[in-house]
Each structure stands twice: as C-alpha cells, then as structure tokens.
C-alpha positions as CSV (number, residue, x, y, z in Angstrom):
1,X,95.0,145.2,138.1
2,X,96.5,141.8,137.8
3,X,98.8,142.1,140.8
4,X,98.5,142.7,144.5
5,X,101.5,145.0,145.1
6,X,104.4,147.0,143.6
7,X,107.2,144.4,144.1
8,X,108.5,142.4,141.2
9,X,107.1,139.1,142.7
10,X,103.9,140.3,144.3
11,X,100.8,138.9,142.7
12,X,99.3,135.9,140.8
13,X,100.9,136.5,137.4
14,X,104.3,137.2,138.9
15,X,104.2,134.2,141.2
16,X,103.0,131.9,138.5
17,X,105.7,133.0,136.1
18,X,108.6,133.1,138.5
19,X,107.8,129.8,140.2
20,X,106.8,128.2,137.0
21,X,110.3,128.8,135.7
22,X,111.9,127.7,139.0
23,X,109.8,124.5,139.2
24,X,111.0,123.5,135.7
25,X,114.6,124.4,136.5
26,X,114.5,122.4,139.7
27,X,113.0,119.4,138.0
28,X,116.0,119.3,135.6
29,X,114.4,120.8,132.5
30,X,116.9,122.2,129.9
31,X,117.0,125.9,129.2
32,X,115.5,125.5,125.7
33,X,112.4,123.9,127.3
34,X,112.2,126.6,129.9
35,X,112.4,129.4,127.3
36,X,109.8,127.7,125.2
37,X,107.4,127.4,128.1
38,X,108.1,130.9,129.4
39,X,109.3,133.0,126.5
40,X,110.4,136.5,127.6
41,X,108.6,138.0,124.6
42,X,105.0,137.0,125.4
43,X,102.2,137.9,123.0
44,X,99.3,136.3,125.0
45,X,98.7,139.2,127.4
46,X,95.8,141.5,126.7
47,X,97.3,144.7,128.1
48,X,100.7,146.3,128.8
49,X,100.3,146.3,132.5
50,X,100.1,142.5,132.6
51,X,103.0,142.3,130.1
52,X,105.3,144.4,132.4
53,X,104.4,142.1,135.3
54,X,105.2,139.0,133.3
55,X,108.4,140.3,131.7
56,X,109.9,141.5,134.9
57,X,109.1,138.4,136.9
58,X,110.4,136.2,134.0
59,X,113.5,138.3,133.7
60,X,114.3,137.9,137.4
61,X,114.1,134.2,137.2
62,X,116.2,134.1,134.0
63,X,118.8,136.2,135.7
64,X,118.9,134.0,138.9
65,X,119.5,130.8,136.9
66,X,122.2,132.5,134.8
67,X,120.4,132.8,131.5
68,X,120.3,136.6,131.1
69,X,121.7,137.9,127.8
70,X,122.4,141.3,126.3
71,X,119.5,141.1,123.9
72,X,117.1,140.0,126.7
73,X,118.3,143.0,128.8
74,X,117.5,145.4,125.9
75,X,114.0,144.0,125.7
76,X,113.4,144.2,129.4
77,X,114.6,147.8,129.5
78,X,112.2,148.7,126.7
79,X,109.3,147.3,128.7
80,X,110.4,149.1,131.9
81,X,110.9,152.4,130.2
82,X,107.3,152.5,129.1
83,X,106.4,153.0,132.7
84,X,103.0,151.4,132.4
85,X,102.7,150.0,135.9
86,X,104.2,153.2,137.5
87,X,101.5,155.3,135.7
88,X,98.6,153.0,136.6
89,X,99.6,152.8,140.3
90,X,100.3,156.6,140.4
91,X,96.8,157.2,139.2
92,X,95.4,155.4,142.2
93,X,98.0,156.5,144.7
94,X,101.0,158.7,144.0
95,X,103.1,156.9,146.7
96,X,102.4,153.6,145.1
97,X,103.6,154.9,141.8
98,X,106.8,156.0,143.4
99,X,107.2,152.8,145.2
100,X,106.9,150.8,142.0
101,X,109.5,153.0,140.3
102,X,111.8,152.4,143.2
103,X,111.3,148.6,142.9
104,X,112.0,148.8,139.1
105,X,115.2,150.8,139.7
106,X,116.5,148.2,142.2
107,X,115.4,145.4,139.9
108,X,117.2,146.9,136.8
109,X,120.4,147.6,138.8
110,X,120.4,144.0,139.9
111,X,119.7,142.2,136.6
112,X,121.9,144.5,134.5
113,X,125.0,143.2,136.4
114,X,126.4,139.7,136.0
115,X,125.1,137.1,138.4
116,X,128.1,135.8,140.3
117,X,126.0,133.4,142.4
118,X,123.8,131.4,140.0
119,X,121.0,129.6,141.8
120,X,121.7,125.9,142.0
121,X,118.9,123.5,141.1
122,X,117.2,122.4,144.3
123,X,116.4,118.9,145.1
124,X,113.4,118.4,147.4
125,X,113.1,115.3,149.6
126,X,109.8,113.6,149.2
127,X,108.0,112.2,152.3
128,X,107.2,108.5,152.0
129,X,106.5,107.6,155.6
130,X,103.0,109.2,155.9
131,X,101.1,109.4,159.2
132,X,97.8,108.9,157.3
133,X,96.8,108.0,153.8
134,X,94.4,109.6,151.2
135,X,90.8,108.6,151.8
136,X,91.4,107.9,155.5
137,X,88.4,108.8,157.7
138,X,89.9,110.4,160.8
139,X,88.2,111.2,164.1
140,X,89.3,113.4,166.9
141,X,87.8,114.2,170.3
142,X,87.4,117.8,171.5
143,X,87.3,119.2,175.0
144,X,83.5,118.8,175.1
145,X,84.0,115.1,174.9
146,X,82.4,114.7,171.5
147,X,84.0,113.3,168.4
148,X,84.4,115.1,165.1
149,X,85.5,113.7,161.8
150,X,87.5,114.8,158.7
151,X,88.4,113.0,155.5
152,X,92.1,113.0,154.4
153,X,91.1,113.7,150.8
154,X,94.7,114.0,149.4
155,X,98.3,114.4,150.3
156,X,100.2,117.0,148.3
157,X,104.0,117.5,148.0
158,X,105.4,120.6,146.5
159,X,108.9,122.2,146.8
160,X,109.6,120.1,149.9
161,X,106.3,120.8,151.7
162,X,104.1,117.9,152.4
163,X,100.4,118.7,153.2
164,X,97.6,116.5,154.4
165,X,94.4,117.9,153.0
166,X,91.6,117.4,155.6
167,X,88.0,118.0,154.6
168,X,85.5,118.7,157.4
169,X,82.3,116.8,158.0
170,X,79.4,117.7,160.2
171,X,79.8,114.6,162.5
172,X,79.5,115.5,166.1
173,X,78.7,112.9,168.7
174,X,79.9,111.3,171.9
175,X,80.2,108.1,170.0
176,X,83.3,107.3,168.0
177,X,82.3,107.3,164.4
178,X,82.3,104.5,161.8
179,X,82.0,104.9,158.1
180,X,78.4,103.8,158.4
181,X,77.8,106.7,160.9
182,X,79.0,109.2,158.3
183,X,76.6,108.2,155.6
184,X,73.8,110.5,156.8
185,X,76.2,113.4,157.5
186,X,77.5,116.2,155.4
187,X,80.7,117.5,154.0
188,X,81.5,121.2,153.8
189,X,82.0,122.8,150.4
190,X,81.0,125.7,148.3
191,X,80.0,126.6,144.7
192,X,82.5,128.3,142.5
193,X,81.4,130.4,139.5
194,X,82.1,129.1,136.0
195,X,82.7,131.4,133.0
196,X,82.4,128.4,130.7
197,X,79.3,126.8,129.1
198,X,77.8,123.8,130.8
199,X,79.6,121.2,128.6
200,X,83.0,122.6,129.2
201,X,82.3,123.0,132.9
202,X,81.2,119.3,133.0
203,X,84.4,118.3,131.1
204,X,86.6,120.3,133.5
205,X,85.1,118.8,136.6
206,X,83.9,115.2,136.2
207,X,81.2,114.4,138.6
208,X,79.8,117.9,138.9
209,X,76.4,116.6,137.8
210,X,76.0,115.1,141.3
211,X,76.1,118.7,142.8
212,X,74.0,120.2,140.0
213,X,71.3,117.6,140.5
214,X,71.2,118.4,144.2
215,X,70.7,122.0,143.3
216,X,67.9,121.5,140.8
217,X,69.7,120.1,137.7
218,X,69.9,123.1,135.3
219,X,73.0,124.6,136.8
220,X,76.5,125.8,135.7
221,X,79.1,126.2,138.4
222,X,82.1,124.4,139.7
223,X,82.2,122.9,143.2
224,X,85.0,122.7,145.8
225,X,85.4,121.2,149.2
226,X,86.6,123.1,152.3
227,X,90.3,122.2,152.8
228,X,92.3,122.4,156.0
229,X,96.0,121.7,155.3
230,X,98.4,120.4,157.9
231,X,102.1,120.2,157.1
232,X,103.9,117.0,157.8
233,X,106.3,118.7,160.1
234,X,103.5,120.3,162.1
235,X,101.3,117.2,162.2
236,X,104.0,115.2,164.1
237,X,103.2,117.4,167.2
238,X,99.5,116.4,167.3
239,X,98.9,113.5,165.0
240,X,98.2,111.3,168.0
241,X,95.0,113.3,168.5
242,X,93.6,111.7,165.3
243,X,92.6,108.1,164.8
244,X,91.7,106.4,161.5
245,X,88.3,104.7,161.8
246,X,87.9,103.6,158.1
247,X,88.2,104.9,154.6
248,X,85.8,107.2,152.8
249,X,86.6,108.4,149.3
250,X,85.3,111.7,147.9
251,X,84.6,111.5,144.2
252,X,87.9,112.5,142.5
253,X,86.5,115.3,140.4
254,X,84.8,116.8,143.5
255,X,88.0,117.2,145.5
256,X,88.6,120.6,143.9
257,X,89.5,123.4,146.4
258,X,86.6,125.5,147.6
259,X,88.6,127.3,150.3
260,X,92.0,126.6,151.8
261,X,93.7,127.2,155.1
262,X,96.8,126.0,157.0
263,X,96.4,124.7,160.5
264,X,99.5,124.4,162.6
265,X,98.2,123.0,165.9
266,X,95.4,121.1,167.5
267,X,94.0,124.3,169.1
268,X,93.0,125.4,165.6
269,X,90.8,122.3,165.3
270,X,89.3,123.0,168.7
271,X,88.5,126.5,167.5
272,X,87.0,125.5,164.2
273,X,85.1,122.4,165.1
274,X,84.1,123.7,168.6
275,X,81.6,126.0,166.9
276,X,81.4,124.6,163.3
277,X,78.0,126.2,162.6
278,X,79.5,129.6,163.3
279,X,82.4,128.9,160.9
280,X,79.9,127.8,158.3
281,X,78.0,131.0,158.7
282,X,81.0,133.4,158.8
283,X,82.7,131.9,155.7
284,X,79.5,131.2,153.8
285,X,80.1,127.5,153.5
286,X,77.4,124.9,152.6
287,X,76.7,121.3,153.7
288,X,76.6,118.6,151.0
289,X,75.5,115.0,151.8
290,X,78.2,112.4,152.1
291,X,76.1,110.1,150.0
292,X,76.4,112.6,147.1
293,X,80.1,113.5,147.4
294,X,81.5,110.1,148.2
295,X,81.9,106.8,146.5
296,X,79.7,104.5,148.6
C-alpha cells in the first residue's frame, strides 16, 4: 500500500500532493499553474489504490483554496464510488475498511458543500539572524568533561520552520577541537539503496565515487549523512552550549539525508553523544573518514 493510514492526508502520496499544492498556492502561483502541476485527473499512477489517494488529497486542497467545481466533484465522486481503498483495507482488516469508508463519507460531505472560509495564502517569515552558519564546525562539552563535535551542514527553511542540520562526528576528547583535530576523525552516515544504474546514480549524487572507492570501487548505492535537526526557536534555549571552532564543509553532493531526527533540548545531545558507539550500533550507522567526505 502507498499510504500509512485511512485518513485523507495520511501517507507519502497524500502529503506530497496536498502540501505540493499548498506550497505553490502560498508562494503565489496562479491556479492554472497549480492545476497543470497537480491535475485532478492523473494518468501517471500504476494502480487504482494510489489514484484514489492522489485524487482525494488533491480534491481536499482544491476545495480549501476555493477551486472546486461541479465537474471536478463528479470526477471525485466516481473515484470514491469505486471503493478501491475500502476494499483493500477491508481485506487486511475489516475495521480498517470501515474506518476508511467513514473518512470518505466525511470527506465527501465536506467538499460537496461550498467552502465559505477559503484558505488565505500564507506568508512565512524567513529567519535571517542565524545563530550559526552552514559549514560551521561546532563543539560542545558533555557532563563527562569531554568535547564532542558536529558540523552544521545546512540550514533549511520551510513553511516558517528554520532547522539547523547538524551532522555528528566521532570526536571525543578533553581537548577543545580544531579543524586540524577533525581530519583523522569520522562522520556518521549510511548507504542508501539505488534502483538506478551506476551512471544515473552518479549523476544524481555528485561525489558518490568518494564513498564507492572507500567501499571497493565497483559499487552502486547512494550515501547519506546522519542528520540531527534543531529548530531555530528551540536552539535559542541551548545555543550557548555550542561554540564555533572553525569551518568544515562536507562535499555538497554527500550532504544527502541518511537518517533524520529532531532534537529539542541539550539533554538529547547528552543522551546521543554520551554513548555514541551504542547509537551507531542500534541504528546501524557507519563511520566515514572526514578526509573523504569533506573538502580539505
């Protein structure tokens, strides 16, 4: 199945569709452009299950921004009436099938009525006064008295949320680190399977040969670093625990996400870096030389 649950917006396809439309809408795109990018009648899906997920999530967004029409409603109803998702969920679990039908009933009742409160385009404020910058090498000291180090690989802003993406290194010493000290350490990452041939994988991730060569040369996989994200509004509470000690740039193509997690307080860093080897073992992470991943 291409979704995680029975709700209208409850899985990758639904989220990508609904928020794809909303992101265009909030950015000021006109409705013709939105309809062209996300046509309600979509022919690219391989099965009817995915098509129902796409159509219902698309229709919800269209209704919320005031673009629902009678002909679109007729098409949406024709998709719902097929009952494809209800049948598939019911085959796995009768309660899930009934739950999906209940969601569809509520959904249809909602969108078949005129929307009297059309969603306004949202304007998100962008953060410009950053605490740290991309490529900053940051150190912090834990309760054991030793210093650890992370690299602020990027700063992302999306729908009003500003995240500092921190990539962990294996540095652990009672000496405050310098960039020179990091050159013989490692960065945490992991391999990601590729369904493409080597040439396409190489084109999609410039610099991947650095990792392939480390693994023997004749390889075909993507690579991603371990990412710990801290929101700007959370970082204000413990940013003073971190100190910039230099700059260290990970090769741009190798900044791809290997795993991702949000950290909301310094206690999380105590927990993670206090026993980093255990974290590596539990989450099946690997160590990659700084000299391979970074521009030195």
